[in-house]
N, C-alpha and C positions, 0 to 999 in steps of 0.2 A: 531227565538228564540230557545234556547236549552231547552229541557225537562229534568227535574231532578227528580230522584226517590231515596228517602232515605230508608234505611233498617238498621236493627241491634238493634233497640231499645228494651226495655223490662223492666221487674221488677227484680231488683237486691238488694242485701244488701249492707249496708255501707261498704266500703273497697274493694268491688268487682271491676271488670273491664268490660268494653264493648267496642266494636269497631263498630262505625257507618260507613255505606258506602253510597255514593252518586254516582249513575251511571247516566251518561248523554246519551241522544240520540238526534239525529238531527244535532248536531254539534260536532266538536272536542274540548274537554275541554282544550287542550293545549294553545288555544288562548284566554282563559278567565282567569280572576282573580277569584279565588274561596274562599269561606268562609263558616264557620259554625256559626249559630246564634241559640239562644234559647229564649223561652218565657215561663215563669212560670205563673201559675194562678194568676190573679190580678196584674201582673207586665208587664212592657213594654218589648218588644223584645230587646235582647242585643247581642252584638257581642261576640263570644266565641273565635274563631280562624280564622284569615284571612291571606291568602297569600298576600305578597306584589306583585307588578307587575312582579317582577323577577320570580315569581313562585317557588322560591327556599326557601326563608326565609319567616317567618310568624310572625304576632303579636298575642298576647294572652291577654285575660282578666286577670287582676291580680288574680281573684278568681280561675283560672284554671292553672295558670303558674306552671310548674313542674309536673303537673298531666295529662294534655291533650296534645296530639300531633296531628297536622294536617299533612297529607301526601297525595301524589297523585301518581297515576299510569296512565300515559297518554296512555300507550298501551291498558289499559283496560277502558279508559275513565272514571275513577273512582277516587273520592276523599274520603279519610278516616278521621275519627276522633277517635283516640285511647284515651279512657278515663280510667284512673287508679285511684285508691284510691277514688272511688266515695263517695260523701257525700249526705245526704238527701237534702241539698240545691241545688244540681245539678238537682233535679227533674224538668223537663220541657219538652216541645215539642221542638225537635231540628230540625232545617231546614238547608239545604245547599242552597247556592245561588251563582249565576255566574254574572259577570259584564264584559262587553266588553269595549274596550278603547273608544268607542263612547258614552258610558253612563256615567252619573254623579254619579250614584249609582248602587247598585246591581239590575238588572232588571229581572232576572229569578230566580224563587224560586221553591223548591220542596214542597211536600204536608206535610212534617214533619213526624217525628217518635217520639213516646213517650218514654221517659226515666223516670223511677220511682225508686228512691233509698230509701229503707226502713231502718230505724234505728235499 
């Protein structure tokens, strides 16, 4: 199983930008399908941005389309989430996750990083 560590969260104001990073150890990320998820207090975890199996194109939640961008640097074994024009409703713990072709769902998760957006 791959180990994932997120970083880059913090407290920002509405309209600011943040870039989250997810670095993997133990395995090479290039063979995994990667995604970013988030969970706000009192809410269920939701998908934010997920690569398709091609690893090139990605799907986004409607709430973040045009503002967030997922990318990957296989040489650095790292996946990023660029978040622009942040809104208070983006406040959540953000998790990255990895899925192998042998799994039905994302099986490896990071510990999460807190993003707080003040109005």
